[in-house]
N, C-alpha and C positions, 0 to 999 in steps of 0.2 A: 347322758340323756339327750335325745334328739328333739329339737324344737321344730314343729311344723309351721311354715309360714302361713298356711291357710287357717290354722287354728289361731295363731297370733292375730291375723287380719280380722277374724271374726270378733275376737275380744276387743280389738281396737275400734271396730265399727260400733260396738256397744258403748264403749267409753265416749266415742264421738257423739252418739245420740244423746247420752246424758249431758254432755257439755252443751249441745245445742239448746236443750231445754233450759239449762242454767243461764245461758247467755240471753235467751229471750225473756226470762224472768227479770234479769238485771235491766233490760231495755225498757221495762215498765216505769222506771224512775229516771229523772233528769240526770244530767251529768254531775250537777252539784259540786263544782270545782272547789268550793270552800272546804269540803270534807277531806281534801288531800293537801291542804295548806298547813304547814307547821304552826302550832300555837292557836289553832281555831277549834280545838276539840270541845272546849267548855268543860273539860275535866277539872275537878277540884281535889287537891290544890292544883294550881295552874300547871298544865303539861305543855311541853314544847313540841311533842310529836303531834302529827295529824290524827284525826279521828280514824282514818283508814289504817294508818300504821298501828295504832293502839288496838283496833279490832282484830287485825291480823295477828299481832303478837300475842294477845290474850287467848285467841283461839288455838294457836300453836302451842302455847304453854300448857293448855288443857290437854290437847291431843297427844303431845309427847308423853305425858304421864300415863296415858292409856295404851301406849305402845304403837301408836300409828306409824312412826318413822322406823319401825323394825321391818316394815313391808318394803321391798326393794323399790317399787315405783312411787312410793310416798316420800318425797323429799321436801324438807322444810324450807321456808323462806328466811328463817333466822338461824343464826349460830348461837351457841351458848344456852340452849334450852335445858330445862331440868331433865334429870335422868328419868327414864321410864319406870313406872311402878308396876307395870304389867307387861309380861312377855307373851304376846299372842302366839298361838300355834302357827308354825310356818311349814308348809309342804315343800318338798324338793322343787327347786325352781329351774334347775338346769343351767343357771348362770355360773360363771366363774369370775369372781371379782372379790377382792379383799377389802376395798373401801368404796362403798356406794357413793360417798360424797364426791368422788372424782368425776362422776357423771351428773352431778347436780347442776342443772341449768336454771334453777329457780330465779336467780337474779335477772337474767334476760327475759324470762317469762313474765315477771312482774313489770319490768320496764316496758316491754312490748304491749302488755295488756293496758297499762295506764295511758300509754301514748295513743292507743286505738280507741279508748273509751269514748272520747268526744264524737268519733265517727258513729259509734253505736247509739249513744244517749244524748248527744248534743251538749251544749255548754250552759244550759239554763239551770235554774235553781227552783226546785219544788218544795224545799224544806225537809225533804225526807232523807236526811243525811244518814241516820242510823240504819234504815232499811237498805240504802244504797250500799254502804260499806259491808253490811252483812251479806248481801248478794255478791259483792266483789270477792269476799273471802271464799264463798261457795264456788264461784267461777274459777278463781285461781287454783283452788285445790283440785277441781275437776280438770283444769288445764294441765297442772303439774302431773297428775296421774296419767293422763293421756300421753303426754310428751315423754315422760320418763319410762312408761311401759314400752312405748315404741322404741326408745333409745336402747333399752336393755335387751328386750327379747328379740326384736328384729336384728339388733346388732349381733347377738349370739347366733341366731339362725343363719345370718349371712356369713359369719365367721366359719361356721361348720361347713358351709358350701365350698369355701376357698381358703383354708387356713394358711397355706404356703404363700398365696398371693398377698393376703393381708399382712403376713409376717414381713415380707419384703418391703411393702409400702410403709409399714410402721418403722422398720429399720432405717428407711430413707427419710423418715419424717415427711412423707409426701401426702399432706392433708388433701391437696387437690385430687391426687390419684385415688385416695380412699373415698372421697366424696363422689367422684365419678363412678367408682365401682359399686357404691351402695345406692346410687340413684336409679330409680325405676320410673322414668318419665310417664309411662303409660299407667302405672299404678297411681301415681300422684294425680293424674287427670281423672281417673276413676273415683278417687277420694273426693276431689272437688265437685265432680258431678253428683256424687251421692250426697254430699253436704247440701248442695243447692236443692236437690230433690227433697231432702228431709225437712229443710227449713220451709219450703213451699208447702209440703204436706201438713206439717204441724200447724202452720198459720192458716191453712185453708179452712179449718173448722173454728177459727177464732172470730169473734164478733169485733169489728174495728171500732164499735161504739164503746166496747169494754176494755179492749187491750190495744196497745200501740203495736202496729205491725212494722217489721223490720225488712228492709230491702235484702233479699237473700244474698246479693252480691257483696254486701257489707261483711257478712260472716264468711263467705267464700274467700274474699280477699284476705281476711285475717288468717285463714288456714294457709293460703298460698304464701303470704309474706312473712308469717311468724311461726305458725305451728309446725308446718312441714320442715322449714329450715332449722328450727330449734331441735326437732326430733333428730335430724341428721347430725347436728352438732353433738348431741348426746351420744349418738351411735359412734361417732369418731372417738369421743372420749372413752367409751366402753372398750372399743377395739384396741386402743393403746394399752389398756391394762390387761385385756384378755390375751393379747399376743405375749405379753411378758410372763404370763402364767403357763403358757404352752397348752 
């Protein structure tokens, strides 16, 4: 099955738009740093985990039972989740991979997001801890879907373009060479320009008396410094396993 980069790019643009809306919704709440501090959740009996960590774990515990993580681009942030109780229908993906967890970059996604959150929301406290972490979970799942989709499907498409070249680079364990080969600087610049334009367009119809507006460059920088590099990291992980399968 041949994967077309233009089709993949269109789907990525849709995931990107969804993510922008989710990020802008999270920005309506303060940073609320206490929600991320262990032992401050106010759960009874006393819990040592943070409210954020509990909200994410409980959501994934539910999602896995509905079969969410049977979908290739849906990678969980936790290990040891319950077995799924539903197997959703899955169309042919065109991917060749035996273990999707080898491309799981959810850990770096979470750490990058939490490090960036003060730039998006500030460090104040509005008391809306529950709403904040609920939106965090929504953002993280949209982020994970966008990054892992790109890693898997762009990785496969690029492999199909140059299988022998990737095989040689993987055999040499030349990560720098693989990264150079999968990098399309002009495409990355178009993505950043599109993100900037979308954030501006979405907020152009918002009333600043009702919604907090975000500097588009704050979101563009997150794409530049985290989303694009993590997608490429996932692509490299995919290519190592892809080459081994021939």
